[in-house]
C-alpha atoms as a printed R data frame, in Angstrom:
    type eleno elety resid chain resno        x       y      z
1   ATOM     1    CA   MET     A     1 -102.640  -8.278  0.285
2   ATOM     2    CA   LYS     A     2 -100.648 -11.049  2.204
3   ATOM     3    CA   LYS     A     3 -101.290  -9.441  5.750
4   ATOM     4    CA   THR     A     4 -105.149  -9.200  4.846
5   ATOM     5    CA   VAL     A     5 -105.164 -13.053  3.478
6   ATOM     6    CA   SER     A     6 -103.042 -14.244  6.641
7   ATOM     7    CA   ALA     A     7 -105.701 -12.412  9.038
8   ATOM     8    CA   ALA     A     8 -108.086 -14.103  7.162
9   ATOM     9    CA   LEU     A     9 -106.998 -17.495  7.370
10  ATOM    10    CA   CYS     A    10 -106.850 -16.823 11.061
11  ATOM    11    CA   SER     A    11 -110.208 -16.047 11.576
12  ATOM    12    CA   LEU     A    12 -111.085 -19.134  9.537
13  ATOM    13    CA   MET     A    13 -108.990 -21.218 11.666
14  ATOM    14    CA   ALA     A    14 -110.268 -19.510 14.914
15  ATOM    15    CA   LEU     A    15 -113.944 -20.426 13.744
16  ATOM    16    CA   SER     A    16 -112.748 -24.090 12.913
17  ATOM    17    CA   MET     A    17 -111.066 -24.454 16.511
18  ATOM    18    CA   ALA     A    18 -114.307 -22.912 18.003
19  ATOM    19    CA   ALA     A    19 -116.573 -25.589 15.934
20  ATOM    20    CA   CYS     A    20 -114.591 -28.584 17.001
21  ATOM    21    CA   SER     A    21 -114.530 -27.431 20.498
22  ATOM    22    CA   ASN     A    22 -118.255 -26.877 20.312
23  ATOM    23    CA   GLY     A    23 -119.133 -29.796 18.930
24  ATOM    24    CA   GLY     A    24 -117.925 -30.066 15.470
25  ATOM    25    CA   ASN     A    25 -118.014 -33.747 15.461
26  ATOM    26    CA   GLY     A    26 -121.212 -36.230 16.537
27  ATOM    27    CA   SER     A    27 -119.472 -37.185 19.933
28  ATOM    28    CA   SER     A    28 -118.544 -34.015 21.103
29  ATOM    29    CA   THR     A    29 -121.907 -32.592 20.115
30  ATOM    30    CA   ALA     A    30 -123.373 -35.606 22.655
31  ATOM    31    CA   ALA     A    31 -121.065 -34.899 25.421
32  ATOM    32    CA   SER     A    32 -121.928 -31.287 25.394
33  ATOM    33    CA   THR     A    33 -125.604 -31.869 25.334
34  ATOM    34    CA   ASP     A    34 -124.967 -34.354 28.206
35  ATOM    35    CA   ALA     A    35 -123.163 -32.335 30.344
36  ATOM    36    CA   ASN     A    36 -125.660 -29.490 29.722
37  ATOM    37    CA   ALA     A    37 -129.060 -31.709 30.447
38  ATOM    38    CA   GLU     A    38 -130.728 -32.104 33.488
39  ATOM    39    CA   ALA     A    39 -129.160 -34.845 35.187
40  ATOM    40    CA   LYS     A    40 -131.393 -38.110 35.947
41  ATOM    41    CA   THR     A    41 -131.849 -38.929 39.546
42  ATOM    42    CA   ILE     A    42 -131.554 -42.403 40.675
43  ATOM    43    CA   LEU     A    43 -133.352 -43.541 43.681
44  ATOM    44    CA   VAL     A    44 -131.335 -46.009 45.890
45  ATOM    45    CA   GLY     A    45 -132.943 -47.628 48.806
46  ATOM    46    CA   ILE     A    46 -130.995 -48.431 51.717
47  ATOM    47    CA   SER     A    47 -131.458 -49.836 55.310
48  ATOM    48    CA   PRO     A    48 -128.807 -48.583 57.279
49  ATOM    49    CA   ASP     A    49 -128.915 -50.763 60.030
50  ATOM    50    CA   TYR     A    50 -126.079 -53.259 58.862
51  ATOM    51    CA   PRO     A    51 -122.637 -52.183 59.534
52  ATOM    52    CA   PRO     A    52 -119.970 -51.992 57.795
53  ATOM    53    CA   TYR     A    53 -122.161 -52.270 55.028
54  ATOM    54    CA   GLU     A    54 -124.428 -49.185 56.067
55  ATOM    55    CA   SER     A    55 -125.279 -47.834 59.020
56  ATOM    56    CA   LYS     A    56 -125.640 -44.208 60.639
57  ATOM    57    CA   ASP     A    57 -122.822 -42.403 62.420
58  ATOM    58    CA   ALA     A    58 -123.569 -40.059 65.370
59  ATOM    59    CA   SER     A    59 -124.788 -37.050 63.224
60  ATOM    60    CA   GLY     A    60 -127.624 -39.307 61.573
61  ATOM    61    CA   GLU     A    61 -125.108 -39.401 58.158
62  ATOM    62    CA   ILE     A    62 -125.324 -42.739 56.506
63  ATOM    63    CA   ILE     A    63 -122.040 -44.098 56.199
64  ATOM    64    CA   GLY     A    64 -120.578 -47.583 55.446
65  ATOM    65    CA   PHE     A    65 -119.010 -49.478 52.250
66  ATOM    66    CA   ASP     A    66 -121.933 -49.508 50.197
67  ATOM    67    CA   PRO     A    67 -122.257 -45.572 50.493
68  ATOM    68    CA   GLU     A    68 -119.012 -45.265 49.671
69  ATOM    69    CA   MET     A    69 -119.038 -47.470 46.644
70  ATOM    70    CA   VAL     A    70 -122.393 -46.321 45.135
71  ATOM    71    CA   ASP     A    71 -120.539 -42.271 45.129
72  ATOM    72    CA   TRP     A    72 -117.819 -44.095 43.527
73  ATOM    73    CA   LEU     A    73 -119.727 -45.771 40.777
74  ATOM    74    CA   PHE     A    74 -121.789 -42.871 39.887
75  ATOM    75    CA   ASN     A    75 -118.693 -40.678 39.442
76  ATOM    76    CA   TYR     A    76 -117.469 -43.310 37.408
77  ATOM    77    CA   LEU     A    77 -120.020 -43.381 35.236
78  ATOM    78    CA   ASN     A    78 -120.441 -39.409 35.310
79  ATOM    79    CA   GLU     A    79 -117.173 -39.495 34.062
80  ATOM    80    CA   ASN     A    80 -117.651 -41.727 31.093
81  ATOM    81    CA   GLY     A    81 -120.266 -40.017 29.070
82  ATOM    82    CA   HIS     A    82 -123.556 -40.603 31.480
83  ATOM    83    CA   ASN     A    83 -125.265 -37.683 33.756
84  ATOM    84    CA   TYR     A    84 -126.629 -39.109 36.852
85  ATOM    85    CA   LYS     A    85 -127.018 -37.896 40.588
86  ATOM    86    CA   TYR     A    86 -128.632 -40.224 43.151
87  ATOM    87    CA   GLU     A    87 -130.269 -40.081 46.460
88  ATOM    88    CA   PHE     A    88 -130.657 -42.651 49.398
89  ATOM    89    CA   GLU     A    89 -133.990 -43.460 50.081
90  ATOM    90    CA   GLU     A    90 -133.951 -45.085 54.030
91  ATOM    91    CA   LEU     A    91 -135.927 -47.822 54.151
92  ATOM    92    CA   SER     A    92 -136.180 -51.423 56.144
93  ATOM    93    CA   PHE     A    93 -134.760 -54.228 54.294
94  ATOM    94    CA   ASP     A    94 -137.430 -56.026 53.234
95  ATOM    95    CA   THR     A    95 -139.700 -53.150 51.887
96  ATOM    96    CA   ILE     A    96 -136.615 -52.142 49.671
97  ATOM    97    CA   ILE     A    97 -137.961 -55.056 47.821
98  ATOM    98    CA   SER     A    98 -141.207 -54.099 47.522
99  ATOM    99    CA   SER     A    99 -140.233 -50.728 46.783
100 ATOM   100    CA   LEU     A   100 -138.586 -51.616 44.023
101 ATOM   101    CA   GLN     A   101 -141.413 -53.688 42.614
102 ATOM   102    CA   ALA     A   102 -143.550 -50.827 42.926
103 ATOM   103    CA   GLY     A   103 -141.470 -48.849 40.745
104 ATOM   104    CA   GLN     A   104 -140.792 -46.146 43.909
105 ATOM   105    CA   ILE     A   105 -136.892 -46.450 43.370
106 ATOM   106    CA   ASP     A   106 -134.665 -47.756 41.128
107 ATOM   107    CA   LEU     A   107 -131.733 -49.929 42.734
108 ATOM   108    CA   GLY     A   108 -131.643 -51.703 45.992
109 ATOM   109    CA   VAL     A   109 -127.919 -51.471 47.614
110 ATOM   110    CA   SER     A   110 -127.880 -52.784 51.309
111 ATOM   111    CA   GLY     A   111 -125.726 -55.792 51.347
112 ATOM   112    CA   PHE     A   112 -127.819 -58.017 49.059
113 ATOM   113    CA   THR     A   113 -126.644 -61.104 48.352
114 ATOM   114    CA   TYR     A   114 -127.374 -63.202 45.138
115 ATOM   115    CA   ASP     A   115 -130.930 -65.148 45.575
116 ATOM   116    CA   PRO     A   116 -131.964 -66.934 42.612
117 ATOM   117    CA   ASP     A   117 -135.112 -67.215 43.963
118 ATOM   118    CA   ARG     A   118 -135.890 -63.268 44.706
119 ATOM   119    CA   ALA     A   119 -137.906 -61.979 41.447
120 ATOM   120    CA   GLY     A   120 -135.351 -59.331 39.406
121 ATOM   121    CA   ILE     A   121 -132.137 -58.529 38.124
122 ATOM   122    CA   PHE     A   122 -128.740 -58.805 39.834
123 ATOM   123    CA   SER     A   123 -125.512 -56.849 39.345
124 ATOM   124    CA   ASP     A   124 -122.032 -59.103 39.341
125 ATOM   125    CA   SER     A   125 -120.382 -59.347 42.360
126 ATOM   126    CA   TYR     A   126 -118.953 -56.670 44.386
127 ATOM   127    CA   TYR     A   127 -117.782 -58.836 47.412
128 ATOM   128    CA   ASP     A   128 -117.703 -61.982 48.780
129 ATOM   129    CA   SER     A   129 -119.118 -63.190 52.295
130 ATOM   130    CA   ALA     A   130 -121.105 -65.760 53.560
131 ATOM   131    CA   GLN     A   131 -124.101 -66.202 56.645
132 ATOM   132    CA   VAL     A   132 -122.586 -66.914 60.077
133 ATOM   133    CA   ILE     A   133 -124.223 -67.975 63.131
134 ATOM   134    CA   ILE     A   134 -123.175 -65.440 65.767
135 ATOM   135    CA   VAL     A   135 -123.925 -66.193 69.697
136 ATOM   136    CA   PRO     A   136 -123.326 -64.122 72.854
137 ATOM   137    CA   GLU     A   137 -119.657 -64.666 74.299
138 ATOM   138    CA   ASP     A   138 -120.613 -66.821 77.134
139 ATOM   139    CA   SER     A   139 -123.091 -69.053 75.259
140 ATOM   140    CA   THR     A   140 -122.450 -72.987 75.179
141 ATOM   141    CA   ILE     A   141 -123.597 -72.884 71.515
142 ATOM   142    CA   THR     A   142 -120.817 -74.202 69.244
143 ATOM   143    CA   GLY     A   143 -122.956 -74.633 65.833
144 ATOM   144    CA   ALA     A   144 -125.484 -75.299 63.914
145 ATOM   145    CA   ALA     A   145 -126.047 -78.839 65.385
146 ATOM   146    CA   ASP     A   146 -126.684 -77.216 68.950
147 ATOM   147    CA   LEU     A   147 -129.723 -74.759 67.786
148 ATOM   148    CA   ASN     A   148 -132.321 -77.775 67.252
149 ATOM   149    CA   GLY     A   149 -135.329 -76.418 69.774
150 ATOM   150    CA   LYS     A   150 -133.786 -72.906 69.864
151 ATOM   151    CA   THR     A   151 -134.731 -69.580 68.901
152 ATOM   152    CA   VAL     A   152 -132.748 -68.026 65.883
153 ATOM   153    CA   GLY     A   153 -132.895 -64.736 64.876
154 ATOM   154    CA   ALA     A   154 -132.462 -63.640 61.089
155 ATOM   155    CA   GLN     A   155 -133.043 -60.389 59.072
156 ATOM   156    CA   GLN     A   156 -136.906 -60.445 57.496
157 ATOM   157    CA   GLY     A   157 -136.417 -60.693 53.983
158 ATOM   158    CA   ALA     A   158 -132.752 -61.440 53.926
159 ATOM   159    CA   THR     A   159 -130.593 -64.521 52.705
160 ATOM   160    CA   GLY     A   160 -129.838 -65.074 56.286
161 ATOM   161    CA   GLU     A   161 -133.742 -66.048 56.961
162 ATOM   162    CA   SER     A   162 -133.251 -68.665 54.558
163 ATOM   163    CA   ALA     A   163 -130.160 -70.007 55.893
164 ATOM   164    CA   ALA     A   164 -131.723 -70.076 59.312
165 ATOM   165    CA   GLN     A   165 -134.865 -71.912 58.029
166 ATOM   166    CA   GLU     A   166 -132.475 -74.629 56.965
167 ATOM   167    CA   ILE     A   167 -131.043 -75.239 60.498
168 ATOM   168    CA   GLU     A   168 -132.909 -78.623 61.575
169 ATOM   169    CA   GLY     A   169 -135.300 -77.920 64.667
170 ATOM   170    CA   ALA     A   170 -134.523 -74.063 64.586
171 ATOM   171    CA   LYS     A   171 -137.221 -71.599 65.799
172 ATOM   172    CA   VAL     A   172 -136.709 -68.555 63.274
173 ATOM   173    CA   GLN     A   173 -137.323 -65.258 64.476
174 ATOM   174    CA   ALA     A   174 -137.195 -62.996 61.599
175 ATOM   175    CA   VAL     A   175 -136.776 -59.310 62.454
176 ATOM   176    CA   ALA     A   176 -136.857 -56.360 60.133
177 ATOM   177    CA   ASP     A   177 -134.091 -53.910 61.919
178 ATOM   178    CA   ALA     A   178 -131.099 -55.739 62.414
179 ATOM   179    CA   ASN     A   179 -130.093 -53.643 65.489
180 ATOM   180    CA   LEU     A   180 -133.139 -54.468 67.343
181 ATOM   181    CA   MET     A   181 -132.436 -58.395 66.595
182 ATOM   182    CA   MET     A   182 -128.693 -58.442 67.957
183 ATOM   183    CA   GLU     A   183 -130.023 -56.005 71.096
184 ATOM   184    CA   ASN     A   184 -132.087 -59.102 71.709
185 ATOM   185    CA   LEU     A   185 -129.390 -61.361 71.046
186 ATOM   186    CA   LYS     A   186 -127.665 -59.448 73.616
187 ATOM   187    CA   ALA     A   187 -130.178 -59.257 76.268
188 ATOM   188    CA   GLN     A   188 -130.944 -63.261 75.662
189 ATOM   189    CA   GLY     A   189 -134.228 -63.029 74.272
190 ATOM   190    CA   ILE     A   190 -133.173 -65.143 71.275
191 ATOM   191    CA   ASP     A   191 -130.106 -68.001 71.251
192 ATOM   192    CA   ALA     A   192 -128.625 -66.939 68.244
193 ATOM   193    CA   VAL     A   193 -128.634 -64.939 65.046
194 ATOM   194    CA   VAL     A   194 -127.655 -65.775 61.693
195 ATOM   195    CA   LEU     A   195 -125.807 -63.021 60.123
196 ATOM   196    CA   ASP     A   196 -123.635 -61.769 57.272
197 ATOM   197    CA   LYS     A   197 -120.003 -62.297 58.275
198 ATOM   198    CA   ALA     A   198 -118.685 -58.932 57.494
199 ATOM   199    CA   VAL     A   199 -121.776 -57.370 59.936
200 ATOM   200    CA   ALA     A   200 -121.328 -60.353 62.539
201 ATOM   201    CA   ASP     A   201 -117.066 -59.594 62.595
202 ATOM   202    CA   GLN     A   202 -118.242 -55.574 63.533
203 ATOM   203    CA   TYR     A   203 -120.193 -57.240 66.365
204 ATOM   204    CA   VAL     A   204 -117.466 -59.632 67.845
205 ATOM   205    CA   SER     A   205 -114.879 -56.655 67.247
206 ATOM   206    CA   LYS     A   206 -116.877 -54.655 69.617
207 ATOM   207    CA   GLY     A   207 -116.861 -57.379 72.487
208 ATOM   208    CA   GLY     A   208 -119.793 -59.472 73.632
209 ATOM   209    CA   PHE     A   209 -120.205 -62.025 70.847
210 ATOM   210    CA   LYS     A   210 -118.698 -64.865 69.037
211 ATOM   211    CA   ILE     A   211 -119.157 -66.589 65.744
212 ATOM   212    CA   VAL     A   212 -119.550 -70.295 65.890
213 ATOM   213    CA   GLY     A   213 -119.553 -73.395 63.775
214 ATOM   214    CA   GLU     A   214 -119.101 -73.430 60.036
215 ATOM   215    CA   SER     A   215 -120.427 -71.085 57.411
216 ATOM   216    CA   LEU     A   216 -124.253 -71.758 56.471
217 ATOM   217    CA   MET     A   217 -123.793 -70.203 52.918
218 ATOM   218    CA   ASP     A   218 -121.436 -68.395 51.029
219 ATOM   219    CA   GLU     A   219 -122.406 -65.539 49.290
220 ATOM   220    CA   GLU     A   220 -121.877 -62.725 46.718
221 ATOM   221    CA   ASN     A   221 -122.886 -59.296 47.536
222 ATOM   222    CA   ILE     A   222 -124.904 -57.582 44.533
223 ATOM   223    CA   ILE     A   223 -126.946 -54.266 43.682
224 ATOM   224    CA   TYR     A   224 -130.574 -55.492 43.172
225 ATOM   225    CA   THR     A   225 -133.062 -53.749 40.747
226 ATOM   226    CA   THR     A   226 -135.849 -55.018 38.179
227 ATOM   227    CA   GLU     A   227 -136.084 -56.201 35.003
228 ATOM   228    CA   ASP     A   228 -137.177 -52.942 33.580
229 ATOM   229    CA   GLN     A   229 -133.858 -51.493 34.977
230 ATOM   230    CA   GLN     A   230 -131.528 -53.364 32.836
231 ATOM   231    CA   GLU     A   231 -129.878 -50.591 30.655
232 ATOM   232    CA   LEU     A   232 -128.982 -49.279 34.039
233 ATOM   233    CA   MET     A   233 -127.806 -52.403 35.820
234 ATOM   234    CA   ASP     A   234 -125.852 -53.176 32.432
235 ATOM   235    CA   GLN     A   235 -123.869 -49.396 33.033
236 ATOM   236    CA   ILE     A   236 -123.504 -50.245 36.977
237 ATOM   237    CA   ASN     A   237 -121.646 -53.806 36.139
238 ATOM   238    CA   GLU     A   238 -119.593 -51.749 33.792
239 ATOM   239    CA   ALA     A   239 -118.664 -49.445 37.012
240 ATOM   240    CA   ILE     A   240 -118.269 -52.249 39.129
241 ATOM   241    CA   ALA     A   241 -115.662 -54.014 37.058
242 ATOM   242    CA   ALA     A   242 -113.710 -50.695 37.019
243 ATOM   243    CA   PHE     A   243 -114.326 -50.363 40.766
244 ATOM   244    CA   LYS     A   244 -112.868 -53.939 41.423
245 ATOM   245    CA   GLU     A   245 -109.717 -53.034 39.674
246 ATOM   246    CA   SER     A   246 -108.889 -49.656 40.895
247 ATOM   247    CA   ASP     A   247 -106.845 -48.923 43.727
248 ATOM   248    CA   ASP     A   248 -109.909 -47.128 45.817
249 ATOM   249    CA   TYR     A   249 -111.755 -51.018 46.073
250 ATOM   250    CA   ALA     A   250 -108.586 -52.059 47.897
251 ATOM   251    CA   THR     A   251 -108.777 -48.850 50.426
252 ATOM   252    CA   LEU     A   252 -112.400 -49.210 50.929
253 ATOM   253    CA   THR     A   253 -112.473 -52.975 51.693
254 ATOM   254    CA   GLN     A   254 -109.571 -52.542 54.097
255 ATOM   255    CA   LYS     A   255 -111.459 -49.457 55.714
256 ATOM   256    CA   TRP     A   256 -114.730 -51.441 56.145
257 ATOM   257    CA   PHE     A   257 -114.245 -55.221 56.149
258 ATOM   258    CA   ALA     A   258 -110.615 -54.879 57.783
259 ATOM   259    CA   SER     A   259 -111.258 -57.870 60.174
260 ATOM   260    CA   ASP     A   260 -112.459 -60.176 57.173
261 ATOM   261    CA   ALA     A   261 -108.704 -59.429 55.615
262 ATOM   262    CA   GLU     A   262 -106.710 -60.340 58.636
């Protein structure tokens, strides 16, 4: 009889343990449901013409700090009770903004910087940068004062365009593709370009260009979206905070922004 009771108790304990592991309390049930549910796809607008934030390698794969950061952020969210997958939508920088406003994508991650005049909501800062003037290596231009009457390139829709327009007497030429803008500068079709410092550093490191004068605008890099994505942005901010405290953050900033750290 004792053996029979023990067997029954064992059976009850086994059933109880199974119930606990399969949702015996509310939080476990939610986690199990989330794990089995279809992941929500987040469409991320990106303009891969802005190294080291984002560009394409020889095989056409999108690489850079931003793509690796996005992967880290969504892995973190999925490890903490969420269920997302993401896809990059390749767009020109200025059309990322219009695509967000039209509801065609969910997030803009493309070296965006905080701009209080831009409609929408912004994440917490994930990296600090600045807008600087870059010129050909043999240029006699030494700073903003020398650009009066000169043609200055800037990426269309970026804060660099606003910074360039503040230069007294400069003739600003806004271009959608930053790579084409820099090719034009190299060919001396324009006199200077206003560019994010991390991006300018990349071009300087490859030779043929130099940064001149003082920074035109100190900035914070952010992720951009619209007001109807507030819940997602709150989650993204939580992930950014964890990212900046992680060892991976130091590794990735050294990998992609090494020239800034020197």
